[in-house]
C-alpha positions in Angstrom: 143.1 -28.4 -91.6 143.6 -30.0 -88.1 142.9 -27.9 -85.1 144.8 -27.7 -81.8 141.9 -29.4 -79.8 142.1 -32.3 -82.2 145.5 -33.4 -80.9 144.4 -33.3 -77.3 141.7 -35.9 -78.1 144.4 -38.4 -79.0 145.3 -40.6 -76.1 148.6 -40.0 -74.3 149.2 -36.6 -76.0 147.9 -34.7 -72.9 150.2 -36.4 -70.3 153.1 -36.1 -72.7 152.3 -32.4 -73.1 151.9 -31.8 -69.3 155.0 -33.7 -68.4 157.1 -31.8 -70.9 155.6 -28.5 -69.8 156.5 -29.1 -66.1 160.1 -29.9 -67.1 160.3 -26.9 -69.3 159.1 -24.6 -66.5 161.5 -26.3 -64.1 164.5 -25.6 -66.4 163.6 -22.0 -66.7 163.0 -21.3 -63.0 166.1 -23.3 -61.9 168.3 -21.9 -64.7 167.6 -18.3 -63.9 168.2 -19.0 -60.2 171.6 -20.7 -60.9 172.7 -18.1 -63.4 172.0 -15.3 -60.9 173.7 -17.2 -58.1 176.8 -17.7 -60.2 176.9 -14.1 -61.4 176.6 -12.8 -57.9 179.4 -15.1 -56.7 181.8 -14.5 -59.6 180.8 -11.4 -61.5 181.6 -13.2 -64.7 179.3 -12.9 -67.8 180.9 -16.1 -69.2 180.2 -18.2 -66.1 176.7 -16.8 -65.8 175.9 -17.7 -69.5 177.3 -21.2 -69.0 175.3 -21.6 -65.8 172.1 -20.9 -67.8 173.0 -22.9 -71.0 175.9 -25.0 -69.9 174.1 -28.4 -69.7 173.7 -28.1 -73.5 177.4 -28.6 -73.9 177.1 -32.0 -72.4 174.8 -32.8 -75.3 177.8 -33.2 -77.5 179.0 -36.1 -75.4 175.5 -37.6 -75.2 174.8 -37.3 -78.9 177.9 -39.3 -79.7 177.6 -42.0 -77.0 174.1 -42.3 -75.6 171.7 -41.3 -78.4 171.1 -44.9 -79.7 169.2 -45.5 -76.4 166.4 -43.0 -77.6 164.8 -45.8 -79.7 165.9 -48.7 -77.5 164.4 -47.7 -74.0 160.8 -47.9 -72.9 159.7 -44.2 -73.3 157.7 -43.9 -70.1 160.6 -45.2 -67.9 163.1 -43.1 -69.7 161.2 -39.8 -69.4 160.2 -40.4 -65.8 163.7 -41.6 -64.8 165.5 -38.6 -66.3 163.0 -36.2 -64.7 163.7 -37.7 -61.3 167.5 -37.3 -61.9 167.0 -33.7 -62.8 165.0 -33.1 -59.6 167.8 -34.6 -57.5 170.6 -32.6 -59.3 168.7 -29.3 -59.1 168.0 -29.8 -55.4 171.7 -30.5 -54.8 172.7 -27.2 -56.6 170.7 -25.4 -54.0 172.9 -26.6 -51.1 174.5 -23.7 -49.2 178.2 -23.4 -49.7 178.3 -25.6 -52.8 181.4 -24.7 -54.8 180.9 -23.2 -58.3 183.0 -26.1 -59.8 180.7 -28.7 -58.1 177.6 -26.9 -59.5 179.0 -27.1 -63.0 179.8 -30.8 -62.5 176.2 -31.4 -61.7 175.2 -29.3 -64.7 177.3 -31.6 -66.9 175.6 -34.7 -65.5 172.2 -33.1 -66.1 173.1 -32.3 -69.7 174.5 -35.8 -70.3 171.2 -37.4 -69.2 169.2 -34.8 -70.9 170.6 -35.8 -74.3 168.1 -38.7 -74.3 165.0 -36.6 -73.5 164.4 -35.0 -76.9 164.8 -38.2 -78.8 162.6 -40.2 -76.5 159.9 -37.5 -76.3 159.6 -36.6 -79.9 160.0 -40.1 -81.1 157.1 -41.0 -78.8 155.2 -38.0 -80.3 155.7 -39.5 -83.7 154.1 -42.7 -82.5 151.2 -41.1 -80.7 150.1 -38.7 -83.5 149.3 -39.5 -87.2 151.9 -38.1 -89.6 149.5 -35.3 -90.8 149.1 -34.1 -87.3 152.8 -34.1 -86.3 153.5 -30.4 -87.2 150.4 -29.3 -85.2 151.4 -31.5 -82.2 155.0 -30.2 -82.4 153.7 -26.7 -82.5 151.6 -27.3 -79.4 154.7 -28.6 -77.6 156.7 -25.6 -78.8 154.0 -23.3 -77.6 154.0 -24.9 -74.2 157.8 -24.2 -74.0 157.0 -20.5 -74.8 154.2 -20.3 -72.2 156.4 -22.1 -69.6 159.3 -19.8 -70.4 157.1 -16.8 -69.8 155.7 -18.3 -66.6 159.0 -19.8 -65.5 161.2 -16.8 -65.9 158.5 -14.5 -64.4 158.2 -16.9 -61.5 162.0 -17.1 -61.2 162.2 -13.4 -61.1 159.6 -13.2 -58.3 161.4 -16.0 -56.4 164.7 -14.1 -56.7 163.1 -11.0 -55.4 161.1 -12.6 -52.5 163.4 -15.5 -51.6 166.8 -16.1 -53.1 168.4 -17.9 -56.1 168.4 -21.1 -54.0 164.7 -20.7 -53.5 164.3 -20.7 -57.3 166.4 -23.8 -57.5 164.3 -25.7 -55.0 161.1 -24.6 -56.9 162.7 -26.0 -60.1 163.4 -29.3 -58.4 159.8 -29.6 -57.3 158.6 -29.0 -60.9 160.9 -31.7 -62.2 159.4 -34.1 -59.7 155.9 -33.2 -60.9 157.0 -33.9 -64.5 158.2 -37.3 -63.5 154.9 -38.2 -61.8 152.9 -37.0 -64.8 155.0 -39.2 -67.1 154.7 -42.3 -64.9 150.9 -41.9 -64.3 149.8 -40.7 -67.7 151.8 -42.5 -70.3 151.3 -46.2 -71.2 154.0 -48.8 -70.9 155.2 -49.0 -74.5 158.1 -51.1 -75.6 161.2 -49.7 -77.3 160.9 -48.7 -81.0 164.0 -50.5 -82.1 165.6 -53.8 -81.1 169.1 -54.3 -79.9 171.3 -52.8 -77.2 172.2 -49.2 -77.1 175.9 -48.6 -77.4 178.3 -45.8 -78.4 179.2 -47.8 -81.6 175.5 -48.0 -82.6 175.1 -44.3 -81.9 178.0 -43.5 -84.2 176.7 -45.8 -87.0 173.2 -44.3 -86.9 174.6 -40.7 -86.7 176.8 -41.5 -89.8 173.8 -42.8 -91.6 171.7 -39.8 -90.8 174.5 -37.4 -91.7 175.3 -39.2 -95.0 172.4 -37.5 -96.8 173.1 -33.9 -98.1 169.5 -33.0 -97.7 169.4 -34.1 -94.0 172.7 -32.3 -93.4 171.3 -29.0 -94.6 168.2 -29.4 -92.4 170.3 -30.2 -89.4 172.6 -27.3 -89.9 169.6 -25.0 -90.4 168.1 -26.3 -87.1 171.4 -25.9 -85.2 173.5 -23.0 -86.2 171.4 -19.8 -86.8 169.2 -20.5 -83.8 172.1 -21.4 -81.6 173.8 -18.1 -82.2 170.7 -16.2 -81.2 170.4 -18.2 -78.0 173.9 -17.0 -77.4 172.6 -13.5 -77.5 169.9 -14.5 -75.0 172.5 -16.0 -72.7 173.8 -12.4 -72.1 170.5 -11.0 -70.8 171.6 -11.4 -67.2 174.8 -9.3 -67.6 173.1 -6.9 -70.1 170.2 -6.1 -67.6 170.8 -7.8 -64.3 167.6 -6.6 -62.7 165.4 -7.1 -65.7 166.7 -10.4 -67.2 163.5 -12.2 -66.3 161.5 -9.7 -68.2 163.7 -10.0 -71.3 163.5 -13.8 -71.2 159.7 -13.6 -70.8 159.5 -11.3 -73.9 161.6 -13.7 -75.9 159.2 -16.6 -74.9 156.2 -14.4 -75.8 157.6 -13.8 -79.3 158.3 -17.5 -79.8 154.8 -18.4 -78.6 153.3 -16.1 -81.2 155.4 -17.4 -84.0 154.7 -21.0 -83.2 151.0 -20.3 -82.9 150.8 -18.7 -86.3 153.0 -21.1 -88.2 151.7 -24.3 -86.6 148.0 -23.5 -87.0 147.5 -21.0 -89.9 150.3 -21.3 -92.4 149.2 -23.6 -95.3 151.5 -26.4 -96.5 152.3 -24.7 -99.8 153.9 -21.7 -98.0 156.0 -23.6 -95.5 159.2 -24.3 -97.4 159.4 -20.6 -98.6 158.9 -19.2 -95.1 161.7 -21.0 -93.3 164.6 -18.9 -94.3 162.8 -15.5 -93.9 161.8 -16.5 -90.4 165.4 -17.3 -89.5 166.5 -14.0 -90.9 163.9 -12.3 -88.7 165.3 -14.2 -85.7 168.7 -12.5 -86.1 168.0 -9.1 -87.6 166.5 -7.3 -84.6 169.7 -8.0 -82.5 171.6 -5.7 -84.9 170.0 -2.9 -82.9 172.1 -3.8 -79.9 175.1 -2.1 -81.5 173.3 1.1 -80.3 173.1 -0.3 -76.7 169.3 0.3 -76.5 167.5 1.0 -73.4 164.9 -1.4 -71.9 161.9 -0.4 -74.0 163.7 -0.8 -77.4 165.5 -4.0 -76.2 162.1 -5.5 -75.2 160.7 -4.8 -78.6 163.7 -6.1 -80.5 163.8 -9.3 -78.5 160.0 -10.0 -78.8 160.0 -9.5 -82.6 163.2 -11.6 -83.0 161.8 -14.6 -81.2 158.9 -14.9 -83.7 161.6 -16.3 -86.0 162.1 -19.4 -83.9 159.0 -20.8 -85.7 161.3 -21.6 -88.5 162.4 -24.7 -86.5 158.9 -26.1 -86.9 159.2 -26.1 -90.6 162.7 -27.7 -90.6 161.5 -30.3 -88.1 158.7 -31.3 -90.4 161.1 -31.6 -93.3 163.4 -33.8 -91.2 160.6 -36.2 -90.3 160.0 -36.6 -94.0 163.6 -37.5 -94.7 164.1 -40.3 -92.1 162.6 -43.8 -91.7 160.1 -44.4 -88.8 162.4 -46.8 -86.9 165.1 -44.0 -86.7 162.7 -41.2 -85.8 163.6 -41.0 -82.2 167.4 -41.1 -82.9 167.0 -38.5 -85.7 164.9 -36.1 -83.6 167.2 -36.7 -80.7 170.2 -35.8 -82.8 168.4 -32.6 -83.8 167.7 -31.7 -80.1 171.2 -32.7 -78.9 172.9 -30.8 -81.7 170.6 -27.8 -81.2 171.3 -27.7 -77.4 175.0 -28.3 -77.9 175.2 -25.3 -80.4 173.3 -23.2 -77.8 175.8 -24.1 -75.2 178.8 -23.4 -77.4 177.2 -20.1 -78.5 176.6 -19.2 -74.9 180.3 -19.8 -74.2 181.2 -17.8 -77.3 178.9 -15.0 -76.2 180.3 -14.9 -72.7 183.8 -14.8 -74.0 183.0 -11.9 -76.5 181.2 -10.0 -73.7 184.2 -10.3 -71.4 186.5 -8.9 -74.2 184.0 -6.2 -75.3 180.5 -5.8 -73.9 177.2 -7.8 -73.9 175.7 -5.5 -76.5 178.7 -5.8 -78.8 178.7 -9.6 -78.4 175.0 -9.8 -79.3 175.5 -7.8 -82.4 178.4 -10.0 -83.6 176.4 -13.2 -83.0 173.4 -11.8 -84.9 175.7 -11.0 -87.9 177.0 -14.6 -87.8 173.5 -16.0 -87.7 172.4 -14.0 -90.7 175.5 -15.1 -92.7 174.9 -18.8 -92.0 171.2 -18.5 -93.0 172.2 -16.8 -96.2 174.8 -19.5 -97.1 172.4 -22.4 -96.4 169.6 -20.7 -98.3 171.7 -20.2 -101.4 172.9 -23.9 -101.3 169.3 -25.2 -100.9 168.1 -23.1 -103.9 171.0 -24.3 -106.0 170.2 -27.9 -105.2 166.5 -27.4 -106.0 167.3 -25.6 -109.3 169.7 -28.4 -110.4 167.0 -31.0 -109.6 164.4 -29.3 -111.9 163.4 -31.1 -115.0 165.4 -30.0 -118.0 168.2 -28.5 -116.0 171.7 -29.4 -117.2 174.5 -29.6 -114.6 177.6 -28.1 -116.0 179.5 -28.6 -112.7 179.4 -31.4 -110.1 176.8 -31.0 -107.5 178.0 -30.0 -104.1 178.2 -32.8 -101.6 177.2 -30.4 -98.8 
């Protein structure tokens, strides 16, 4: 079985890892700063949640217009250029007196450009690593996200206490700039993976091709919906515990790091397909405790245990790479990332709306119930499909197209 150190011996993996880590830390530091700034200005749980996860909503636009560029742009130039744009946008959000509407307009621009990042980065990862090492490499990148979330939210909390939300935004801008420099200096000048010009029409055609397979549709929905609803729960950490939100985010990142470590390194291939659904159920179940409006110690425990379930995404991502041709890997993985982030943004908006009508704790409980229900439906459909495909099985009814 490959080991973590093996992937770092592969040329270009380390700069890709470091560049992504810097950008992930920047997103967490700046996101916490902006969410706190908006909440202090407006007192609105909805706007606070959208400030933290709002860029994801722009992924809906990017996924339907820009995503074909993920395989048709030079990876180094794309990753470095987007990181520079993020640095400029984040610095602009720190300007004193900037209206909330202008901050959200900049968030939309950031999310629109960010719709390319996942496809470019993970398509490049697919080129850099041999196929048998992809899950391990993806696990390392996921683990870096967990570590950077712990460090980023902890650092953001310190900056909020010592400086101000604007200080956290400026620190995030500096980290984005570091990510751009790492990409430009560490990655080689590769050409695009696919020929032709990117266009909205090509994006639509490729999206339709990817979505035409029932197996791929189920994988995409499994990657998008259950996890997105739980991110909606996390978007309410600021209004649930305004002075301890950084701690809650760090605990969620710690749980995600633990799950990715175990699944990416120690789970044998024969177990992977069977573990995906139970892990997604684990992701949602602890949030049912929030119906009791738990205090900080129980909330920390529930959030940490829940986040272990994010490791299910690794298993579904591996399945997705098996279902798409190599020349579409960047687009397919970009569609996964864009759809995932878009569902996170929509879930954050839903969570904020529910919290305004009831309370953050009630909203978390309702979203957790929804996540469990979706996981159950998708699991039942997948089992029916596998059973109908077994040798000797007679289909008495037409197979579901979903």
